N, CA, C and O atoms as a CHARMM CRD file, in Angstrom:
* protein
*
  324
    1    1 UNK  N    -50.09600 -53.59600  15.37600 PROA 1      0.00000
    2    1 UNK  CA   -50.94500 -52.77800  16.64600 PROA 1      0.00000
    3    1 UNK  C    -51.35600 -51.62100  16.89900 PROA 1      0.00000
    4    1 UNK  O    -50.31000 -50.97700  16.81800 PROA 1      0.00000
    5    2 UNK  N    -52.27200 -50.79700  17.18800 PROA 2      0.00000
    6    2 UNK  CA   -52.36500 -49.74300  17.66600 PROA 2      0.00000
    7    2 UNK  C    -52.89800 -49.84600  18.71700 PROA 2      0.00000
    8    2 UNK  O    -53.92100 -50.48000  18.97300 PROA 2      0.00000
    9    3 UNK  N    -51.95100 -48.95100  19.72800 PROA 3      0.00000
   10    3 UNK  CA   -52.01200 -49.08400  21.04900 PROA 3      0.00000
   11    3 UNK  C    -53.15300 -48.00200  21.46200 PROA 3      0.00000
   12    3 UNK  O    -53.55500 -47.23500  20.58700 PROA 3      0.00000
   13    4 UNK  N    -53.67600 -47.92600  22.76500 PROA 4      0.00000
   14    4 UNK  CA   -54.64400 -47.34200  23.49700 PROA 4      0.00000
   15    4 UNK  C    -54.72400 -45.64700  23.19500 PROA 4      0.00000
   16    4 UNK  O    -55.68900 -44.93500  22.91700 PROA 4      0.00000
   17    5 UNK  N    -53.36000 -45.35100  23.36600 PROA 5      0.00000
   18    5 UNK  CA   -52.75000 -43.88500  23.34000 PROA 5      0.00000
   19    5 UNK  C    -52.72300 -43.20800  21.74000 PROA 5      0.00000
   20    5 UNK  O    -52.99000 -42.02700  21.52000 PROA 5      0.00000
   21    6 UNK  N    -52.35100 -44.19100  20.70100 PROA 6      0.00000
   22    6 UNK  CA   -52.38800 -44.09500  19.75300 PROA 6      0.00000
   23    6 UNK  C    -54.18800 -43.91600  19.21500 PROA 6      0.00000
   24    6 UNK  O    -54.75900 -43.07000  18.52700 PROA 6      0.00000
   25    7 UNK  N    -54.57500 -44.94800  19.80000 PROA 7      0.00000
   26    7 UNK  CA   -56.62300 -44.71000  19.05000 PROA 7      0.00000
   27    7 UNK  C    -56.81400 -43.72000  19.86600 PROA 7      0.00000
   28    7 UNK  O    -57.88500 -44.31400  19.99200 PROA 7      0.00000
   29    8 UNK  N    -56.87500 -42.70900  20.63100 PROA 8      0.00000
   30    8 UNK  CA   -56.95200 -41.81600  21.58100 PROA 8      0.00000
   31    8 UNK  C    -56.96700 -40.74000  20.34700 PROA 8      0.00000
   32    8 UNK  O    -57.80000 -40.24400  19.58900 PROA 8      0.00000
   33    9 UNK  N    -55.46500 -40.66600  20.60300 PROA 9      0.00000
   34    9 UNK  CA   -55.12700 -39.39100  19.37200 PROA 9      0.00000
   35    9 UNK  C    -55.61700 -39.51500  17.84500 PROA 9      0.00000
   36    9 UNK  O    -55.82600 -38.55000  17.10800 PROA 9      0.00000
   37   10 UNK  N    -55.78100 -41.02900  17.45500 PROA 10     0.00000
   38   10 UNK  CA   -56.66100 -40.50900  15.77200 PROA 10     0.00000
   39   10 UNK  C    -58.42700 -40.36300  16.48500 PROA 10     0.00000
   40   10 UNK  O    -58.87800 -39.23100  16.31700 PROA 10     0.00000
   41   11 UNK  N    -58.82900 -40.76900  16.78800 PROA 11     0.00000
   42   11 UNK  CA   -60.15800 -40.21100  17.85800 PROA 11     0.00000
   43   11 UNK  C    -60.22300 -38.89400  18.20400 PROA 11     0.00000
   44   11 UNK  O    -61.34300 -38.41300  18.03300 PROA 11     0.00000
   45   12 UNK  N    -59.53800 -38.27600  18.56100 PROA 12     0.00000
   46   12 UNK  CA   -59.52400 -37.09500  19.17600 PROA 12     0.00000
   47   12 UNK  C    -59.12700 -36.31400  17.82700 PROA 12     0.00000
   48   12 UNK  O    -59.90500 -35.42200  17.49100 PROA 12     0.00000
   49   13 UNK  N    -58.12400 -36.52400  17.10500 PROA 13     0.00000
   50   13 UNK  CA   -57.77300 -35.58800  15.64800 PROA 13     0.00000
   51   13 UNK  C    -59.23600 -35.58100  14.84900 PROA 13     0.00000
   52   13 UNK  O    -59.81300 -34.56800  14.45400 PROA 13     0.00000
   53   14 UNK  N    -59.81000 -37.30300  14.67100 PROA 14     0.00000
   54   14 UNK  CA   -61.20500 -37.13100  13.39600 PROA 14     0.00000
   55   14 UNK  C    -62.80700 -35.93000  14.27600 PROA 14     0.00000
   56   14 UNK  O    -63.91800 -35.62100  13.84500 PROA 14     0.00000
   57   15 UNK  N    -62.03900 -35.60100  15.65000 PROA 15     0.00000
   58   15 UNK  CA   -63.06600 -34.76600  16.23500 PROA 15     0.00000
   59   15 UNK  C    -62.76500 -33.61300  16.64900 PROA 15     0.00000
   60   15 UNK  O    -63.44500 -32.86600  17.35200 PROA 15     0.00000
   61   16 UNK  N    -61.77200 -33.45500  16.23200 PROA 16     0.00000
   62   16 UNK  CA   -61.07000 -32.51900  17.43300 PROA 16     0.00000
   63   16 UNK  C    -62.38800 -30.83200  17.22400 PROA 16     0.00000
   64   16 UNK  O    -62.60500 -30.15100  18.22600 PROA 16     0.00000
   65   17 UNK  N    -62.81500 -30.59600  16.35600 PROA 17     0.00000
   66   17 UNK  CA   -63.67800 -29.15400  16.14300 PROA 17     0.00000
   67   17 UNK  C    -64.92200 -29.18100  17.03000 PROA 17     0.00000
   68   17 UNK  O    -65.65700 -28.21100  17.21900 PROA 17     0.00000
   69   18 UNK  N    -65.12600 -30.78900  17.72100 PROA 18     0.00000
   70   18 UNK  CA   -66.25800 -30.70800  18.96600 PROA 18     0.00000
   71   18 UNK  C    -66.05700 -30.32800  20.13800 PROA 18     0.00000
   72   18 UNK  O    -66.95500 -30.34700  20.98000 PROA 18     0.00000
   73   19 UNK  N    -64.78500 -29.90000  20.39800 PROA 19     0.00000
   74   19 UNK  CA   -64.30800 -29.52500  21.62000 PROA 19     0.00000
   75   19 UNK  C    -64.55400 -27.79900  21.87400 PROA 19     0.00000
   76   19 UNK  O    -64.75800 -26.99400  20.96600 PROA 19     0.00000
   77   20 UNK  N    -64.50200 -27.58700  22.84100 PROA 20     0.00000
   78   20 UNK  CA   -64.51400 -25.93700  23.11700 PROA 20     0.00000
   79   20 UNK  C    -63.31500 -25.30800  23.20300 PROA 20     0.00000
   80   20 UNK  O    -62.47200 -25.72300  23.99800 PROA 20     0.00000
   81   21 UNK  N    -63.10300 -24.34100  22.48600 PROA 21     0.00000
   82   21 UNK  CA   -62.19600 -23.46300  22.84000 PROA 21     0.00000
   83   21 UNK  C    -60.77900 -24.15300  21.47000 PROA 21     0.00000
   84   21 UNK  O    -60.94400 -24.99200  20.58500 PROA 21     0.00000
   85   22 UNK  N    -59.69800 -23.48600  21.78200 PROA 22     0.00000
   86   22 UNK  CA   -58.54000 -23.82100  20.85900 PROA 22     0.00000
   87   22 UNK  C    -58.21500 -25.47000  21.12300 PROA 22     0.00000
   88   22 UNK  O    -58.21900 -26.16100  22.14100 PROA 22     0.00000
   89   23 UNK  N    -57.84100 -25.83800  19.24200 PROA 23     0.00000
   90   23 UNK  CA   -57.16100 -27.33800  19.41200 PROA 23     0.00000
   91   23 UNK  C    -56.12800 -27.32600  20.41600 PROA 23     0.00000
   92   23 UNK  O    -56.58500 -27.81400  21.45000 PROA 23     0.00000
   93   24 UNK  N    -55.16100 -27.04200  20.51900 PROA 24     0.00000
   94   24 UNK  CA   -53.71500 -26.98000  21.85400 PROA 24     0.00000
   95   24 UNK  C    -54.61900 -27.27500  22.87300 PROA 24     0.00000
   96   24 UNK  O    -54.45500 -28.37200  23.40800 PROA 24     0.00000
   97   25 UNK  N    -55.49200 -26.60900  23.25900 PROA 25     0.00000
   98   25 UNK  CA   -56.17300 -26.05600  24.81100 PROA 25     0.00000
   99   25 UNK  C    -56.58500 -27.72300  24.79100 PROA 25     0.00000
  100   25 UNK  O    -56.07800 -28.59700  25.49500 PROA 25     0.00000
  101   26 UNK  N    -57.63000 -27.88100  23.79500 PROA 26     0.00000
  102   26 UNK  CA   -58.27100 -29.05800  24.17400 PROA 26     0.00000
  103   26 UNK  C    -57.43400 -30.66600  23.79500 PROA 26     0.00000
  104   26 UNK  O    -57.89300 -31.76900  24.09500 PROA 26     0.00000
  105   27 UNK  N    -56.30200 -30.44400  23.17100 PROA 27     0.00000
  106   27 UNK  CA   -55.51200 -31.66600  23.47800 PROA 27     0.00000
  107   27 UNK  C    -54.74500 -31.80800  24.67500 PROA 27     0.00000
  108   27 UNK  O    -53.99800 -32.75200  24.93100 PROA 27     0.00000
  109   28 UNK  N    -55.00600 -30.67800  25.48500 PROA 28     0.00000
  110   28 UNK  CA   -53.91600 -30.85900  27.35000 PROA 28     0.00000
  111   28 UNK  C    -55.17000 -31.63300  28.00100 PROA 28     0.00000
  112   28 UNK  O    -55.21700 -32.65100  28.69100 PROA 28     0.00000
  113   29 UNK  N    -56.07400 -30.84600  27.56300 PROA 29     0.00000
  114   29 UNK  CA   -58.07500 -30.92200  28.20400 PROA 29     0.00000
  115   29 UNK  C    -57.97200 -32.42700  28.38700 PROA 29     0.00000
  116   29 UNK  O    -58.07100 -33.07800  29.42600 PROA 29     0.00000
  117   30 UNK  N    -57.75500 -32.82600  27.15500 PROA 30     0.00000
  118   30 UNK  CA   -58.61200 -33.78700  27.20700 PROA 30     0.00000
  119   30 UNK  C    -57.62500 -35.15400  26.82100 PROA 30     0.00000
  120   30 UNK  O    -57.86600 -36.27800  27.26100 PROA 30     0.00000
  121   31 UNK  N    -56.55200 -34.85300  25.97900 PROA 31     0.00000
  122   31 UNK  CA   -55.69200 -36.27600  25.83800 PROA 31     0.00000
  123   31 UNK  C    -54.39000 -35.95600  26.94400 PROA 31     0.00000
  124   31 UNK  O    -53.48000 -36.78300  26.88500 PROA 31     0.00000
  125   32 UNK  N    -54.21200 -34.74900  28.01700 PROA 32     0.00000
  126   32 UNK  CA   -53.57700 -35.01300  28.69700 PROA 32     0.00000
  127   32 UNK  C    -52.07000 -34.61700  28.35700 PROA 32     0.00000
  128   32 UNK  O    -51.19800 -34.88800  29.18300 PROA 32     0.00000
  129   33 UNK  N    -51.65300 -33.80400  26.82500 PROA 33     0.00000
  130   33 UNK  CA   -50.51600 -34.02700  26.35100 PROA 33     0.00000
  131   33 UNK  C    -50.06600 -32.87800  25.84000 PROA 33     0.00000
  132   33 UNK  O    -50.77900 -31.87700  25.91200 PROA 33     0.00000
  133   34 UNK  N    -48.82900 -32.83000  25.25000 PROA 34     0.00000
  134   34 UNK  CA   -48.35100 -31.01300  24.83100 PROA 34     0.00000
  135   34 UNK  C    -48.89300 -30.93100  23.46800 PROA 34     0.00000
  136   34 UNK  O    -48.60700 -32.07400  23.11000 PROA 34     0.00000
  137   35 UNK  N    -49.40700 -30.45900  22.56000 PROA 35     0.00000
  138   35 UNK  CA   -49.53900 -29.74600  21.68600 PROA 35     0.00000
  139   35 UNK  C    -48.15600 -30.73500  20.57900 PROA 35     0.00000
  140   35 UNK  O    -48.40700 -31.48100  19.63200 PROA 35     0.00000
  141   36 UNK  N    -46.54800 -30.32400  21.22700 PROA 36     0.00000
  142   36 UNK  CA   -46.11200 -30.98600  19.92900 PROA 36     0.00000
  143   36 UNK  C    -45.88900 -32.27500  20.61300 PROA 36     0.00000
  144   36 UNK  O    -45.65400 -33.06200  19.69600 PROA 36     0.00000
  145   37 UNK  N    -45.84100 -32.84400  21.61400 PROA 37     0.00000
  146   37 UNK  CA   -45.79100 -34.96500  21.60300 PROA 37     0.00000
  147   37 UNK  C    -47.43200 -34.93100  20.65000 PROA 37     0.00000
  148   37 UNK  O    -47.44600 -35.85300  19.83500 PROA 37     0.00000
  149   38 UNK  N    -48.37000 -34.31200  20.63100 PROA 38     0.00000
  150   38 UNK  CA   -49.65900 -34.84700  20.21500 PROA 38     0.00000
  151   38 UNK  C    -49.23600 -34.86600  18.68800 PROA 38     0.00000
  152   38 UNK  O    -49.25300 -35.93700  18.08200 PROA 38     0.00000
  153   39 UNK  N    -48.83600 -33.63000  18.02500 PROA 39     0.00000
  154   39 UNK  CA   -47.95800 -33.74700  16.80700 PROA 39     0.00000
  155   39 UNK  C    -47.07000 -34.40700  15.67300 PROA 39     0.00000
  156   39 UNK  O    -47.07600 -34.53700  14.44900 PROA 39     0.00000
  157   40 UNK  N    -46.16800 -34.81200  16.97200 PROA 40     0.00000
  158   40 UNK  CA   -45.32600 -35.49600  17.01200 PROA 40     0.00000
  159   40 UNK  C    -45.86600 -37.15700  16.25900 PROA 40     0.00000
  160   40 UNK  O    -45.52800 -37.85300  15.30200 PROA 40     0.00000
  161   41 UNK  N    -47.15800 -37.22500  17.67500 PROA 41     0.00000
  162   41 UNK  CA   -47.59100 -38.61200  17.38900 PROA 41     0.00000
  163   41 UNK  C    -48.48100 -38.56200  16.47100 PROA 41     0.00000
  164   41 UNK  O    -48.33900 -39.70600  16.04000 PROA 41     0.00000
  165   42 UNK  N    -49.41000 -38.04800  15.74600 PROA 42     0.00000
  166   42 UNK  CA   -50.12500 -37.45800  14.23700 PROA 42     0.00000
  167   42 UNK  C    -48.80900 -38.11000  13.27000 PROA 42     0.00000
  168   42 UNK  O    -48.65600 -39.26800  12.88200 PROA 42     0.00000
  169   43 UNK  N    -48.01500 -36.99900  13.06900 PROA 43     0.00000
  170   43 UNK  CA   -47.14000 -37.33100  11.79200 PROA 43     0.00000
  171   43 UNK  C    -46.48600 -38.83000  11.66700 PROA 43     0.00000
  172   43 UNK  O    -46.03300 -39.28200  10.61500 PROA 43     0.00000
  173   44 UNK  N    -46.51600 -39.51000  12.90000 PROA 44     0.00000
  174   44 UNK  CA   -45.74500 -40.88200  13.22100 PROA 44     0.00000
  175   44 UNK  C    -47.03800 -41.69700  12.86700 PROA 44     0.00000
  176   44 UNK  O    -46.73200 -42.86000  12.60400 PROA 44     0.00000
  177   45 UNK  N    -48.67700 -41.40700  12.75600 PROA 45     0.00000
  178   45 UNK  CA   -49.33600 -42.46400  12.81500 PROA 45     0.00000
  179   45 UNK  C    -50.17400 -42.20500  11.63400 PROA 45     0.00000
  180   45 UNK  O    -51.36400 -42.51500  11.56700 PROA 45     0.00000
  181   46 UNK  N    -49.43300 -41.56400  10.61500 PROA 46     0.00000
  182   46 UNK  CA   -49.87400 -40.71700   9.12700 PROA 46     0.00000
  183   46 UNK  C    -48.90000 -41.66600   8.65700 PROA 46     0.00000
  184   46 UNK  O    -49.30500 -41.75600   7.49800 PROA 46     0.00000
  185   47 UNK  N    -48.01800 -42.35500   8.70800 PROA 47     0.00000
  186   47 UNK  CA   -47.77600 -43.54700   7.90700 PROA 47     0.00000
  187   47 UNK  C    -47.33800 -45.10600   8.39800 PROA 47     0.00000
  188   47 UNK  O    -46.37000 -45.78500   8.05400 PROA 47     0.00000
  189   48 UNK  N    -48.38600 -45.38800   9.29500 PROA 48     0.00000
  190   48 UNK  CA   -48.50600 -46.36200  10.14900 PROA 48     0.00000
  191   48 UNK  C    -49.39500 -47.22800   9.73300 PROA 48     0.00000
  192   48 UNK  O    -50.27000 -47.34500  10.59100 PROA 48     0.00000
  193   49 UNK  N    -49.59900 -47.94900   8.73800 PROA 49     0.00000
  194   49 UNK  CA   -50.16800 -49.10400   8.42100 PROA 49     0.00000
  195   49 UNK  C    -51.83200 -49.08300   9.23900 PROA 49     0.00000
  196   49 UNK  O    -53.01500 -48.81000   9.03400 PROA 49     0.00000
  197   50 UNK  N    -50.92000 -49.56800  10.22700 PROA 50     0.00000
  198   50 UNK  CA   -52.18700 -50.46400  11.77000 PROA 50     0.00000
  199   50 UNK  C    -53.30800 -48.72800  12.23800 PROA 50     0.00000
  200   50 UNK  O    -54.50100 -48.48400  12.42000 PROA 50     0.00000
  201   51 UNK  N    -52.72400 -48.37600  12.24300 PROA 51     0.00000
  202   51 UNK  CA   -53.41300 -46.36300  11.99000 PROA 51     0.00000
  203   51 UNK  C    -54.29000 -46.54600  11.01100 PROA 51     0.00000
  204   51 UNK  O    -55.46900 -46.73500  11.31100 PROA 51     0.00000
  205   52 UNK  N    -53.87800 -46.52400   9.64400 PROA 52     0.00000
  206   52 UNK  CA   -55.12400 -46.50200   8.77200 PROA 52     0.00000
  207   52 UNK  C    -55.94600 -47.54600   8.54900 PROA 52     0.00000
  208   52 UNK  O    -56.97900 -47.21200   7.96800 PROA 52     0.00000
  209   53 UNK  N    -55.84000 -48.85300   8.84000 PROA 53     0.00000
  210   53 UNK  CA   -56.68900 -49.81600   9.31000 PROA 53     0.00000
  211   53 UNK  C    -57.66200 -49.07200  10.29500 PROA 53     0.00000
  212   53 UNK  O    -58.84100 -48.84800  10.02200 PROA 53     0.00000
  213   54 UNK  N    -56.88900 -48.62100  11.76400 PROA 54     0.00000
  214   54 UNK  CA   -58.59500 -48.34800  12.71800 PROA 54     0.00000
  215   54 UNK  C    -59.15700 -47.51200  12.45200 PROA 54     0.00000
  216   54 UNK  O    -60.36500 -47.43700  12.67300 PROA 54     0.00000
  217   55 UNK  N    -58.16500 -46.18800  11.63100 PROA 55     0.00000
  218   55 UNK  CA   -59.05300 -44.74400  11.50500 PROA 55     0.00000
  219   55 UNK  C    -58.64500 -44.16200   9.82100 PROA 55     0.00000
  220   55 UNK  O    -58.00500 -43.12000   9.67900 PROA 55     0.00000
  221   56 UNK  N    -59.06900 -44.91500   8.73500 PROA 56     0.00000
  222   56 UNK  CA   -59.21500 -44.60400   7.32700 PROA 56     0.00000
  223   56 UNK  C    -59.13900 -43.13000   6.94100 PROA 56     0.00000
  224   56 UNK  O    -58.11700 -42.60000   6.50300 PROA 56     0.00000
  225   57 UNK  N    -60.46800 -42.42400   7.16600 PROA 57     0.00000
  226   57 UNK  CA   -60.74600 -41.62900   6.86000 PROA 57     0.00000
  227   57 UNK  C    -59.88300 -40.22500   7.40400 PROA 57     0.00000
  228   57 UNK  O    -59.58900 -39.30200   6.64400 PROA 57     0.00000
  229   58 UNK  N    -59.57800 -40.25500   8.71800 PROA 58     0.00000
  230   58 UNK  CA   -58.47300 -39.38600   9.44100 PROA 58     0.00000
  231   58 UNK  C    -57.48900 -39.91800   8.75700 PROA 58     0.00000
  232   58 UNK  O    -57.36000 -39.22500   7.74800 PROA 58     0.00000
  233   59 UNK  N    -56.73500 -40.76100   8.75700 PROA 59     0.00000
  234   59 UNK  CA   -55.65700 -40.91700   8.23600 PROA 59     0.00000
  235   59 UNK  C    -55.04100 -40.29900   6.83900 PROA 59     0.00000
  236   59 UNK  O    -53.99500 -39.75500   6.48400 PROA 59     0.00000
  237   60 UNK  N    -56.27100 -40.69100   6.26100 PROA 60     0.00000
  238   60 UNK  CA   -56.56900 -40.36500   4.03400 PROA 60     0.00000
  239   60 UNK  C    -56.48400 -38.64700   4.60300 PROA 60     0.00000
  240   60 UNK  O    -55.88900 -37.73900   4.02300 PROA 60     0.00000
  241   61 UNK  N    -57.05500 -38.57400   5.54600 PROA 61     0.00000
  242   61 UNK  CA   -57.40900 -36.66800   5.24600 PROA 61     0.00000
  243   61 UNK  C    -56.20100 -36.21500   5.93000 PROA 61     0.00000
  244   61 UNK  O    -56.02000 -35.06100   5.54100 PROA 61     0.00000
  245   62 UNK  N    -55.57600 -36.44000   6.49200 PROA 62     0.00000
  246   62 UNK  CA   -54.36900 -36.36500   7.21800 PROA 62     0.00000
  247   62 UNK  C    -52.99700 -36.38000   5.98400 PROA 62     0.00000
  248   62 UNK  O    -52.16500 -35.50900   5.73000 PROA 62     0.00000
  249   63 UNK  N    -53.20900 -37.78100   5.38900 PROA 63     0.00000
  250   63 UNK  CA   -52.16500 -37.43700   4.31000 PROA 63     0.00000
  251   63 UNK  C    -52.61200 -36.55700   3.66600 PROA 63     0.00000
  252   63 UNK  O    -52.13500 -35.49100   4.05600 PROA 63     0.00000
  253   64 UNK  N    -53.63500 -36.37400   2.46200 PROA 64     0.00000
  254   64 UNK  CA   -53.88500 -35.59900   1.80200 PROA 64     0.00000
  255   64 UNK  C    -54.03600 -34.10600   2.70300 PROA 64     0.00000
  256   64 UNK  O    -54.76200 -33.39600   2.00700 PROA 64     0.00000
  257   65 UNK  N    -53.75000 -33.55100   3.62500 PROA 65     0.00000
  258   65 UNK  CA   -53.21800 -32.32000   3.97200 PROA 65     0.00000
  259   65 UNK  C    -51.81300 -32.03600   3.62600 PROA 65     0.00000
  260   65 UNK  O    -51.42100 -31.07900   2.95900 PROA 65     0.00000
  261   66 UNK  N    -51.04000 -33.04600   4.19500 PROA 66     0.00000
  262   66 UNK  CA   -49.94600 -33.27100   4.10000 PROA 66     0.00000
  263   66 UNK  C    -49.11800 -33.42900   2.34300 PROA 66     0.00000
  264   66 UNK  O    -48.11100 -33.07900   1.72800 PROA 66     0.00000
  265   67 UNK  N    -49.84700 -33.87300   2.25200 PROA 67     0.00000
  266   67 UNK  CA   -49.41700 -33.38000   0.50700 PROA 67     0.00000
  267   67 UNK  C    -49.70200 -32.11300  -0.37000 PROA 67     0.00000
  268   67 UNK  O    -49.07100 -31.77500  -1.37100 PROA 67     0.00000
  269   68 UNK  N    -50.72000 -31.50800   0.17000 PROA 68     0.00000
  270   68 UNK  CA   -51.23500 -30.57400  -0.48900 PROA 68     0.00000
  271   68 UNK  C    -50.32400 -29.07700   0.26300 PROA 68     0.00000
  272   68 UNK  O    -50.37900 -28.00900  -0.34600 PROA 68     0.00000
  273   69 UNK  N    -49.31100 -29.20700   1.97500 PROA 69     0.00000
  274   69 UNK  CA   -48.74400 -28.73300   2.08800 PROA 69     0.00000
  275   69 UNK  C    -47.70100 -28.87400   1.38700 PROA 69     0.00000
  276   69 UNK  O    -47.08000 -27.81800   1.26500 PROA 69     0.00000
  277   70 UNK  N    -47.03400 -30.18200   0.62100 PROA 70     0.00000
  278   70 UNK  CA   -46.12100 -30.04800   0.54400 PROA 70     0.00000
  279   70 UNK  C    -46.17000 -28.95800  -1.48700 PROA 70     0.00000
  280   70 UNK  O    -45.52200 -28.12800  -2.12500 PROA 70     0.00000
  281   71 UNK  N    -46.99500 -29.52500  -1.55700 PROA 71     0.00000
  282   71 UNK  CA   -46.79000 -29.32100  -3.04500 PROA 71     0.00000
  283   71 UNK  C    -46.55800 -27.56300  -3.31500 PROA 71     0.00000
  284   71 UNK  O    -45.69500 -26.97800  -3.97000 PROA 71     0.00000
  285   72 UNK  N    -48.00400 -26.90900  -2.31700 PROA 72     0.00000
  286   72 UNK  CA   -47.74600 -25.83600  -2.12400 PROA 72     0.00000
  287   72 UNK  C    -46.56900 -25.37300  -1.55500 PROA 72     0.00000
  288   72 UNK  O    -46.37700 -24.25600  -2.03700 PROA 72     0.00000
  289   73 UNK  N    -45.67400 -25.65900  -0.77100 PROA 73     0.00000
  290   73 UNK  CA   -44.32500 -25.03400  -0.56800 PROA 73     0.00000
  291   73 UNK  C    -43.04900 -25.36200  -2.02000 PROA 73     0.00000
  292   73 UNK  O    -42.10700 -24.62500  -2.30900 PROA 73     0.00000
  293   74 UNK  N    -43.55600 -27.08000  -2.92200 PROA 74     0.00000
  294   74 UNK  CA   -42.91800 -27.18100  -3.97800 PROA 74     0.00000
  295   74 UNK  C    -43.02700 -25.67800  -4.79700 PROA 74     0.00000
  296   74 UNK  O    -42.19500 -24.78700  -4.96800 PROA 74     0.00000
  297   75 UNK  N    -44.22800 -25.80500  -5.15200 PROA 75     0.00000
  298   75 UNK  CA   -44.84700 -24.35900  -6.09300 PROA 75     0.00000
  299   75 UNK  C    -43.58500 -22.72300  -5.70800 PROA 75     0.00000
  300   75 UNK  O    -42.79200 -22.16700  -6.46800 PROA 75     0.00000
  301   76 UNK  N    -43.90500 -22.45400  -4.35100 PROA 76     0.00000
  302   76 UNK  CA   -43.15500 -21.65500  -3.90400 PROA 76     0.00000
  303   76 UNK  C    -41.82400 -21.08500  -3.90800 PROA 76     0.00000
  304   76 UNK  O    -41.47800 -19.90400  -3.90300 PROA 76     0.00000
  305   77 UNK  N    -40.99900 -22.38400  -3.91900 PROA 77     0.00000
  306   77 UNK  CA   -39.35000 -22.99800  -4.18800 PROA 77     0.00000
  307   77 UNK  C    -39.34100 -23.21200  -5.34600 PROA 77     0.00000
  308   77 UNK  O    -38.33200 -22.66900  -5.79700 PROA 77     0.00000
  309   78 UNK  N    -40.12400 -23.90900  -6.45300 PROA 78     0.00000
  310   78 UNK  CA   -40.37800 -24.46000  -7.34300 PROA 78     0.00000
  311   78 UNK  C    -39.18400 -25.57300  -7.19500 PROA 78     0.00000
  312   78 UNK  O    -38.20300 -25.65800  -7.93500 PROA 78     0.00000
  313   79 UNK  N    -39.43400 -26.25300  -6.27700 PROA 79     0.00000
  314   79 UNK  CA   -38.49600 -27.20800  -6.49700 PROA 79     0.00000
  315   79 UNK  C    -39.66300 -28.64400  -6.42400 PROA 79     0.00000
  316   79 UNK  O    -40.62600 -28.41900  -5.69100 PROA 79     0.00000
  317   80 UNK  N    -39.65500 -29.67500  -6.92100 PROA 80     0.00000
  318   80 UNK  CA   -40.87700 -31.02800  -6.33900 PROA 80     0.00000
  319   80 UNK  C    -40.61500 -31.62600  -5.76300 PROA 80     0.00000
  320   80 UNK  O    -39.54100 -32.21500  -5.88600 PROA 80     0.00000
  321   81 UNK  N    -41.88600 -31.93700  -4.27100 PROA 81     0.00000
  322   81 UNK  CA   -42.10300 -32.19100  -3.57200 PROA 81     0.00000
  323   81 UNK  C    -41.52300 -34.00900  -3.54900 PROA 81     0.00000
  324   81 UNK  O    -41.72200 -34.70900  -2.55600 PROA 81     0.00000
């Protein structure tokens, strides 16, 4: 089960561009947490089945972005992800 706080993080990640100003400032203002804590939560939620059930489009977008980043790193370093 996804906690209330995790739902808030997922909801924010699904629409953060609607908030005025830089993302890190919006994280602090609307979620009352540091950007570091926020991104730790996001990374944890990307692999959580309950988070996927709660916000499938957001979680799938995050997974796709992570996969693309890993592929870019692999191409630059000549390794496989």
